[in-house]
C-alpha positions in Angstrom: 4.5 -23.6 -11.2 1.2 -24.5 -12.9 -0.3 -22.2 -15.4 -4.0 -21.5 -15.5 -4.6 -18.6 -17.8 -7.6 -16.4 -17.0 -8.8 -12.9 -18.1 -9.8 -10.0 -15.9 -11.2 -7.0 -17.8 -9.3 -8.1 -20.9 -6.0 -8.5 -19.0 -4.3 -11.9 -19.4 -3.6 -13.5 -16.0 -1.9 -16.5 -14.6 -1.3 -18.3 -11.3 -0.5 -15.7 -8.7 2.6 -14.9 -6.8 1.7 -15.0 -3.1 1.0 -11.7 -1.4 1.5 -11.9 2.4 0.8 -9.5 5.3 1.7 -9.8 8.9 -1.8 -9.8 10.4 -5.2 -10.9 9.3 -6.7 -7.4 9.9 -4.7 -6.2 7.0 -6.6 -8.5 4.6 -9.4 -6.6 2.8 -12.3 -8.5 1.2 -11.6 -9.3 -2.5 -13.2 -7.2 -5.2 -14.2 -10.3 -7.2 -13.8 -14.0 -7.4 -10.6 -13.7 -9.4 -8.7 -11.8 -6.6 -6.7 -14.3 -4.6 -6.6 -14.1 -0.8 -3.6 -12.7 1.1 -1.4 -15.1 3.0 -0.9 -14.5 6.7 2.0 -16.6 7.8 2.3 -17.3 11.5 5.2 -15.4 13.1 4.6 -16.5 16.7 7.4 -19.1 16.5 10.4 -19.4 14.3 9.5 -23.0 13.4 5.9 -22.0 12.5 7.2 -19.1 10.4 9.7 -21.2 8.5 7.1 -23.9 7.8 4.5 -21.3 6.6 6.9 -19.4 4.4 8.3 -22.6 2.9 4.8 -23.8 2.1 4.0 -20.6 0.3 7.2 -20.8 -1.8 6.4 -24.4 -2.7 2.8 -23.5 -3.7 3.4 -20.1 -5.4 7.1 -20.0 -6.4 7.5 -16.4 -5.0 6.3 -14.6 -2.0 5.9 -10.8 -1.5 5.5 -10.0 2.2 4.4 -6.5 3.2 4.9 -5.3 6.7 4.5 -1.9 8.4 7.7 0.2 8.5 6.7 1.0 12.1 6.1 -2.6 13.1 7.6 -4.3 16.2 11.3 -4.8 15.6 10.9 -8.4 16.7 8.5 -9.0 13.8 11.0 -7.5 11.3 13.8 -9.7 12.7 11.7 -12.8 12.5 10.9 -12.1 8.8 14.5 -11.6 7.9 15.6 -14.6 9.9 13.1 -16.8 8.0 14.4 -15.6 4.7 18.0 -16.1 5.8 17.4 -19.6 7.2 15.6 -20.7 4.1 18.4 -19.2 2.0 15.7 -18.2 -0.5 15.9 -15.5 -3.1 12.2 -15.9 -3.8 11.0 -13.9 -0.7 10.5 -10.1 -1.0 10.3 -8.3 2.3 8.8 -4.9 1.8 8.6 -2.4 4.7 5.7 -0.1 3.9 5.6 3.4 5.3 1.8 3.8 5.2 -0.9 3.9 7.8 -2.5 0.5 8.5 -5.5 0.9 6.2 -3.3 2.3 3.5 -1.1 -0.8 3.7 -4.1 -3.1 3.6 -5.2 -1.3 0.4 -1.8 -1.7 -1.2 -1.8 -5.4 -0.4 -5.2 -5.6 -2.0 -3.9 -3.9 -5.2 -1.0 -6.3 -5.4 -3.4 -9.2 -4.9 -5.3 -7.9 -7.9 -2.2 -7.5 -10.0 -0.8 -10.9 -9.0 -3.3 -12.5 -11.3 -1.9 -10.5 -14.3 1.1 -11.4 -16.5 3.7 -9.4 -14.4 6.8 -11.2 -13.3 7.4 -11.5 -9.6 10.2 -8.9 -9.7 8.0 -6.3 -11.5 5.1 -7.0 -9.1 7.3 -6.5 -6.0 8.9 -3.3 -7.2 5.6 -1.9 -8.3 4.6 -1.6 -4.6 6.5 1.7 -4.3 4.8 3.1 -7.4 1.3 2.1 -6.3 1.9 3.5 -2.8 2.3 7.0 -4.3 -1.3 6.8 -5.6 -2.8 5.9 -2.2 -4.3 8.8 -0.2 -4.3 7.6 3.4 -5.4 9.6 6.4 -7.8 9.9 9.3 -10.4 12.0 11.0 -9.2 12.6 14.6 -10.5 14.1 17.7 -7.0 14.8 19.0 -3.5 15.1 17.6 -1.9 15.3 21.0 -0.1 12.0 20.6 0.2 12.0 16.8 3.9 11.5 15.9 3.6 10.1 12.3 2.7 13.4 10.7 4.2 16.9 11.6 1.9 18.7 14.1 2.4 22.3 15.0 2.3 23.6 18.6 -0.8 25.5 17.6 -2.5 22.3 16.5 -1.4 20.5 19.7 -2.9 23.3 21.8 -6.2 23.2 19.8 -6.5 19.5 20.2 -7.2 20.1 23.9 -10.2 22.3 23.0 -13.5 20.3 23.6 -15.1 19.4 20.3 -11.9 20.0 18.2 -11.8 17.8 15.1 -8.8 17.3 12.7 -8.4 15.8 9.3 -5.0 14.4 8.6 -3.4 13.1 5.4 -0.3 10.9 5.9 0.3 9.9 2.3 1.2 10.8 -0.5 2.1 14.0 1.3 1.6 15.1 4.9 -1.2 17.5 5.7 -3.1 18.4 8.8 -6.2 20.8 8.9 -8.9 21.7 11.3 -12.2 20.3 10.1 -14.4 23.1 8.8 -11.5 25.5 8.3 -9.6 24.0 5.5 -9.7 21.0 3.1 -7.4 18.1 2.5 -5.8 17.9 -0.9 -7.4 14.9 -2.7 -6.5 12.8 -5.7 -6.9 14.1 -9.2 -8.0 10.7 -10.6 -10.9 8.3 -9.9 -10.6 6.4 -6.6 -12.6 4.1 -4.3 -12.7 5.2 -0.7 -12.3 2.7 2.2 -13.6 3.9 5.6 -12.9 2.3 9.0 -14.7 3.6 12.1 -12.9 3.6 15.5 -14.2 4.5 19.0 -15.8 7.8 17.9 -17.9 7.1 14.8 -18.4 10.1 12.5 -20.0 10.6 9.1 -17.5 13.4 8.1 -15.5 11.2 5.8 -18.5 9.8 3.9 -20.6 13.0 4.0 -17.9 15.7 3.4 -14.6 14.2 2.3 -16.0 11.7 -0.2 -18.0 14.2 -2.2 -15.1 16.7 -2.1 -12.8 14.1 -3.5 -15.4 12.9 -6.1 -14.8 9.3 -5.2 -16.4 6.6 -7.3 -17.5 4.5 -4.4 -17.3 4.2 -0.6 -16.8 0.9 1.2 -16.9 0.4 5.0 -14.2 -1.9 6.3 -13.0 -3.0 9.8 -10.5 -0.8 11.6 -7.0 -2.5 11.7 -5.8 -3.3 15.2 -2.7 -1.1 14.8 -4.6 2.0 13.7 -5.1 3.4 17.2 -1.4 3.1 18.0 -0.4 4.5 14.6 -2.6 7.6 14.9 -2.1 8.1 18.6 -5.8 7.8 19.5 -8.7 5.3 19.4 -11.1 8.1 18.6 -10.5 7.8 14.9 -12.1 7.3 11.5 -9.4 6.0 9.2 -9.7 6.3 5.4 -7.7 5.3 2.3 -8.5 6.2 -1.3 -6.9 4.4 -4.2 -7.2 2.9 -7.7 -9.5 -0.1 -7.7 -10.0 -1.2 -11.3 -7.4 -3.9 -12.2 -7.2 -2.7 -15.8 -6.1 0.8 -14.6 -3.6 -0.7 -12.1 -2.3 -2.9 -14.9 -1.9 0.1 -17.3 -0.1 2.1 -14.6 2.5 -0.5 -13.8 3.0 -1.6 -17.4 3.6 2.0 -18.5 6.9 2.1 -16.6 10.1 0.8 -18.4 11.3 -2.6 -17.1 14.9 -3.2 -16.2 16.9 -6.3 -15.1 18.4 -6.4 -11.6 22.2 -6.6 -12.0 22.4 -8.6 -8.8 19.6 -11.3 -8.9 18.5 -11.0 -12.5 14.8 -10.4 -11.8 12.9 -7.8 -13.7 12.1 -4.5 -11.9 10.6 -1.1 -12.4 11.8 2.0 -10.6 15.2 2.3 -8.9 15.4 -0.7 -6.6 14.8 -4.5 -6.8 11.9 -5.6 -4.6 13.5 -9.0 -3.8 17.2 -8.4 -3.2 16.9 -4.6 -2.6 19.8 -3.9 -5.0 19.7 -0.4 -6.5 19.4 0.0 -10.2 22.8 -0.2 -11.9 24.4 3.2 -12.3 24.7 2.9 -16.0 20.9 2.8 -16.5 19.3 5.8 -18.0 16.1 5.4 -16.0 15.6 8.5 -13.8 14.6 7.9 -10.2 13.1 11.3 -9.5 9.4 11.4 -8.8 7.0 13.9 -10.4 4.6 16.2 -8.5 2.0 13.4 -8.3 4.5 10.9 -7.1 4.9 9.1 -10.4 8.2 7.9 -11.7 9.8 9.6 -14.7 10.0 7.6 -17.9 13.3 6.6 -19.6 13.3 9.7 -21.8 12.8 12.0 -18.9 9.1 12.6 -19.5 7.1 12.4 -16.3 4.3 9.8 -16.3 1.3 12.1 -15.7 -1.2 11.5 -12.9 -4.4 9.8 -14.1 -7.1 12.4 -14.9 -10.0 12.8 -12.4 -12.8 10.4 -13.3 -10.6 7.7 -14.8 -11.9 4.2 -13.9 
């Protein structure tokens, strides 16, 4: 693989590992010229999928493919079939349990980090860490068909009341409130907020939620095609807040101790290899418990603290 060093905010970078997603609507615009595009391999036919993935491996060396945990089982089977037929240990298949816009944001963060000096194994295993810092939710007019987040019978009943509005947080912890009666728990660190309007446009996210969360910027983006199905309604304004400065993302990932996968030999952080899915060897001292803010504990048992509010 060719090596073309570059620098992003003082972070030494190199030719990127390919970050792939299963549909083009999960590809967010890059922050800058250095952020590489996401790959969208064709999954319509097995031959097309094999050719596309083989080309990515030839060009990039390694491929990290993100797909929704709730995706069509046929898509999941096609991805695993491709990896099996190619007999490649350079393809990481990561099922992500995030709403569509949250997954798109995670893919964008990995695209940013792919330019940095992380090995493919560290980059793949960092997806689970980064996901804990993504606040993904939606403003809904009804929760009658919402099955991704626990909904009480009382909330179901209220969803039939004309004019009822709900704010729902799916990640990093589930929360559902009636708009105007309670607030969603937001991040305690600086974030950029992505907002995607559905069939019922509303300014509640930008006018109320964004100031309450003290976001450092708001960016409108197209609504992913799967969002209406995921949230159970097309009357939706989906949002996702997360870290956007590559130097902060770099600091977060590099602060976690690296291990070597006992199965495939790649580097990893956390408790599982992103490429072969092997768990961390039992003899390792690296704790796998997550702290209150969803951050992994360090090797000494000291929790990596959440980034302070206002950090850029």
